[in-house]
VOKOLMAR-484374 format. One record per residue: residue in one letter; z, x, y of N, C-alpha, C, O, CB in turn. Coordinates in steps of 0.1 Angstrom, whole numbers, padded with zeros to 4 digits, always signed. Each point is the difference from the previous one (the first is absolute). Glycine has a CB too. Layout:
residues N
AZXYZXYZXYZXYZXY/...
//
This chain:
residues 96
Q-0133+0175-0057+0006+0012-0006+0009-0005-0011+0004-0012-0001-0004+0024+0023/Q+0002-0003-0032+0008-0003-0011+0012+0010-0001-0002+0012+0002-0018-0023-0014/C+0031+0006+0008+0012+0008-0003-0001+0003-0015-0003-0009-0008+0017+0000+0027/S-0011+0022-0023-0001+0003-0014+0013+0004-0007-0001+0007-0010-0023+0000+0015/S+0035-0011+0001+0013+0004-0006+0003-0008-0013+0010+0003-0007-0002+0003+0030/T-0015-0017-0025+0002-0008-0013-0013-0002-0006-0011+0003+0005+0031-0014+0005/D-0020+0005-0022-0012-0003-0007-0007-0012+0006-0012-0001-0002+0022+0010-0019/T-0003-0017+0028-0006-0012+0006-0004+0004+0014+0008+0004+0008+0006-0020-0022/P-0027+0014+0017-0004+0004+0014+0006-0010+0010+0001-0012-0002-0023+0021-0007/T+0026-0003+0020+0006-0008+0011-0008+0002+0013-0002+0012+0004+0025-0010-0015/G-0027-0012+0017-0008+0001+0012+0009+0002+0012+0012-0003+0000-0030-0011-0010/V+0012+0018+0021+0007+0002+0013-0005-0010+0010-0012-0001+0002+0016+0026-0007/V+0005-0031+0012-0003-0009+0011+0007+0004+0012+0012+0001+0000-0016-0020-0016/F-0003+0023+0026+0006+0004+0013+0003-0012+0008-0007-0010+0000-0005+0032+0000/V+0023-0022+0007+0004-0011+0009+0002+0006+0014+0007+0009+0002+0004-0022-0021/E-0018+0007+0028+0000+0004+0014+0005-0012+0009-0005-0011-0001-0014+0029-0003/S+0028-0015+0013+0005-0011+0009-0004+0004+0014+0003+0011+0005+0017-0016-0020/I-0028-0003+0021-0005+0002+0014+0006-0010+0009-0001-0012-0002-0021+0022-0007/C+0028-0005+0020+0005-0010+0010-0005+0004+0014+0003+0011+0005+0018-0015-0019/D-0028-0005+0020-0005+0002+0014+0004-0011+0009-0005-0001+0011-0014+0014-0020/D+0028-0021+0004+0006-0011+0008+0011+0006+0009+0011+0003-0006-0018-0021-0012/Q+0005+0019+0031+0010+0007+0008+0014-0007+0000+0010+0006+0000-0029+0002+0014/E+0019-0021-0014+0012-0008+0000+0008+0003-0014+0012+0001+0001-0023-0019+0014/L+0004+0018-0025+0006+0003-0013+0005+0014-0001+0011+0002-0005-0026-0019-0006/L+0007+0026+0016+0005+0014+0000+0012+0002+0009+0010+0007-0005-0033+0000+0002/E+0024-0013+0014+0012+0000+0009+0012-0005-0007+0011+0006+0001-0026-0008+0019/A+0013-0009-0027+0012-0006-0007+0004+0009-0012+0012+0002-0002-0020-0025+0008/N-0001+0029-0013+0003+0010-0010+0007+0012+0006+0009+0005-0006-0028-0013-0008/F+0014+0013+0025+0007+0012+0007+0014-0004+0003+0009+0008-0002-0031+0000+0011/Q+0024-0019-0003+0014-0004+0004+0009-0001-0012+0012+0004+0000-0021-0017+0019/F+0004+0007-0030+0008-0001-0012+0003+0014-0006+0011+0003-0004-0022-0025-0001/K+0001+0031+0006+0002+0014-0006+0010+0007+0008+0009+0007-0006-0032-0007-0001/I+0023+0000+0021+0009+0008+0007+0014-0006+0000+0010+0007+0002-0028+0000+0013/A+0019-0020-0018+0013-0007-0001+0007+0003-0013+0012+0000-0001-0020-0018+0016/N+0000+0021-0026+0006+0001-0013-0002+0013-0007+0006+0002-0011-0011-0026+0009/S-0002+0033+0007-0002+0013-0006+0010+0010+0005+0003+0001+0012-0027-0006-0014/P+0030+0013-0008+0010+0010+0004-0007+0011+0009+0007+0008+0006+0006-0013-0027/D-0026+0006+0020-0008+0010+0008+0003-0001+0015-0001+0010+0007-0017-0010-0025/F+0021-0012+0022+0001-0003+0014+0014-0002+0005+0003-0004+0011-0026-0006-0012/K+0033+0012-0008+0014-0002+0003+0004+0010+0011-0004+0012+0000+0009-0020-0023/G+0002+0003+0033+0004+0008+0012-0010+0002+0011+0003+0005+0010+0010+0007-0027/M-0025-0018+0015-0010+0000+0010+0000-0013+0008+0003-0010-0006-0018+0026-0008/N+0012-0015+0027-0002-0013+0007-0013-0006-0004-0009+0007-0006+0023+0000+0025/Q-0016-0020-0016-0012-0007-0005-0013+0007+0005-0010+0001-0008+0023-0022+0007/E-0013+0025+0013-0012+0006+0006-0004+0013-0007-0012+0002-0003+0018-0013+0025/E+0004+0020-0024-0002+0012-0007-0005-0002-0014-0010+0006-0005+0027+0005+0018/A-0011-0020-0020-0003-0003-0014-0015-0006-0001-0007+0004-0009+0031-0008+0004/L-0027-0005+0014-0013-0006+0000-0011+0011+0003-0011+0000-0007+0021-0022+0014/Q-0007+0031+0002-0010+0011+0003-0001+0009-0012-0011+0004-0003+0017-0005+0027/D+0005+0004-0030+0000+0009-0012-0009-0006-0011-0008+0006-0007+0031+0003+0013/L-0021-0022-0009-0007-0007-0010-0015-0001+0003-0008+0002-0009+0028-0015+0004/R-0023+0010+0018-0014+0000+0004-0007+0014-0002-0011+0001-0004+0016-0020+0020/D+0003+0030-0012-0005+0013-0002-0003+0003-0015-0010+0006-0003+0022+0002+0024/R-0003-0012-0030-0002+0002-0014-0012-0008-0005-0008+0006-0007+0033-0003+0004/C-0027-0015+0008-0012-0008-0004-0013+0007+0004-0009+0001-0008+0023-0022+0009/R-0014+0027+0011-0012+0007+0005-0003+0012-0009-0012+0002-0004+0017-0010+0027/K+0005+0015-0027-0002+0011-0009-0005-0004-0014-0009+0006-0005+0027+0006+0017/Y-0013-0023-0017-0005-0005-0013-0014-0004+0002-0008+0002-0009+0031-0010+0002/E-0026+0001+0018-0014-0005+0002-0010+0012+0001-0012-0002-0005+0021-0018+0016/E-0005+0031-0006-0009+0012+0001-0004+0005-0014-0011+0005-0001+0022+0001+0023/Q-0002-0007-0032-0003+0005-0013-0005-0011-0010-0005+0003-0010+0023+0014+0015/Y-0017-0029-0001-0003-0011-0009-0014-0001-0003-0009+0001+0009+0028-0013+0000/E-0023+0009-0022-0013-0002-0004-0001-0014-0006+0006-0003-0010-0010+0028+0006/E-0004-0033+0011-0002-0014-0005-0008+0000-0013-0009+0008-0002+0011-0017+0026/L+0002-0001-0033-0008-0002-0012-0013-0005+0004-0002-0011+0006+0023+0007-0020/D-0032+0011+0010-0013-0005+0003-0010+0004-0011-0012-0002+0002+0017+0004+0022/D+0000+0002-0035-0009+0004-0011-0001-0013-0009+0009-0003-0008-0002+0028+0009/D-0019-0031+0000-0001-0013-0007-0002+0002-0015-0001-0010-0008-0010+0001+0028/T+0011+0021-0025+0000+0002-0015+0014+0000-0005+0002-0001-0013-0023+0015+0015/Q+0032-0014+0006+0014+0000-0004+0005-0014-0001-0005-0009+0006+0008+0032+0005/S+0008-0025-0019+0007-0012+0000+0010+0000+0011+0008+0009+0000-0012-0012-0025/Y+0004-0007+0033+0010-0001+0011+0003-0014+0004-0008-0009-0001+0002+0032+0008/I+0017-0024+0000+0004-0013+0006+0004+0004+0014+0009+0009+0002-0001-0020-0024/K-0014+0004+0032+0004+0002+0014+0007-0012+0005-0006-0011-0001-0013+0027+0005/L+0031-0015+0001+0007-0011+0006+0000+0002+0015+0004+0010+0006+0011-0012-0026/Y-0019-0009+0027-0001+0001+0015+0011-0009+0006+0002-0011-0004-0027+0015+0003/N+0032+0002+0010+0011-0007+0007+0009-0008-0009+0001-0013+0002-0016+0012+0018/L+0021+0007-0029+0009-0006-0010-0006-0012-0007+0006-0010-0002+0013+0017+0016/S-0031-0005-0019-0007-0009-0009-0007-0011+0007-0003-0010-0006+0019+0016-0011/S-0019-0005+0030-0008-0011+0007-0014+0001-0005-0007-0010+0000+0022+0010+0020/K-0019+0012-0025-0013+0001-0007+0002+0011-0011+0007+0009+0002-0020-0015+0020/I+0006+0004-0033+0001+0009-0011-0014+0003-0005-0008-0009-0002+0030+0000-0005/L-0025+0022+0006-0013+0005-0005+0003+0006-0014+0008+0009-0001-0018-0006+0025/V+0003-0007-0034+0002+0005-0013-0014+0006-0005-0010-0007+0001+0029-0010-0006/N-0018+0029+0000-0013+0007-0004+0002+0006-0014+0010+0007-0003-0016-0002+0027/H-0003-0009-0033+0001+0005-0014+0013-0001-0007+0006+0010-0005-0024+0006+0011/V+0024-0027-0005+0013-0002-0006-0002-0009-0012-0004-0012+0001+0017+0014+0021/Y-0010+0003-0034-0002-0007-0013+0013+0001-0008+0008+0009+0002-0033-0004-0001/G+0027-0015-0010+0011+0001-0009+0012-0009+0004+0001-0003+0012-0009+0026-0018/R+0016-0026-0003+0012-0008+0002+0010+0005+0011+0004-0007+0009-0007-0001-0033/M+0006+0021+0022+0010+0006+0009-0005+0000+0014+0007-0003+0010+0002+0017-0029/A-0021-0009+0021-0006+0001+0014-0001-0014+0006+0003-0002+0012-0016+0022-0018/K+0009-0030-0002-0001-0014+0006+0014-0005+0003+0001-0008+0009-0022+0004-0022/T+0031+0008+0005+0014-0005+0003+0005+0006+0014+0006-0007+0007-0002+0005-0032/I-0008+0014+0027+0004+0007+0013-0006-0008+0012+0006-0003+0010-0005+0025-0021/V-0014-0026+0009-0007-0008+0011+0007-0013+0001-0004-0008+0008-0018+0020-0012/
//
């Protein structure tokens, strides 16, 4: 895809972060409920349940990048694996 707000064409690179490592997810959940104002005043059990419920709702709507004609970068488990598809140019390679 190209953006046309300037005379210089600019490409679009989608970035998707995928985490299926349960230990890593649990650590991220604990950090989130300890540091986010969303969970202030909740006990840990309530906050954790609320966050898990939110994640389930996001997952119901989420559409994974699977169009191989698009430019994208997929990061798995905080960069333990990286998949790059149709990424060209200096800026995109700098992101990777």
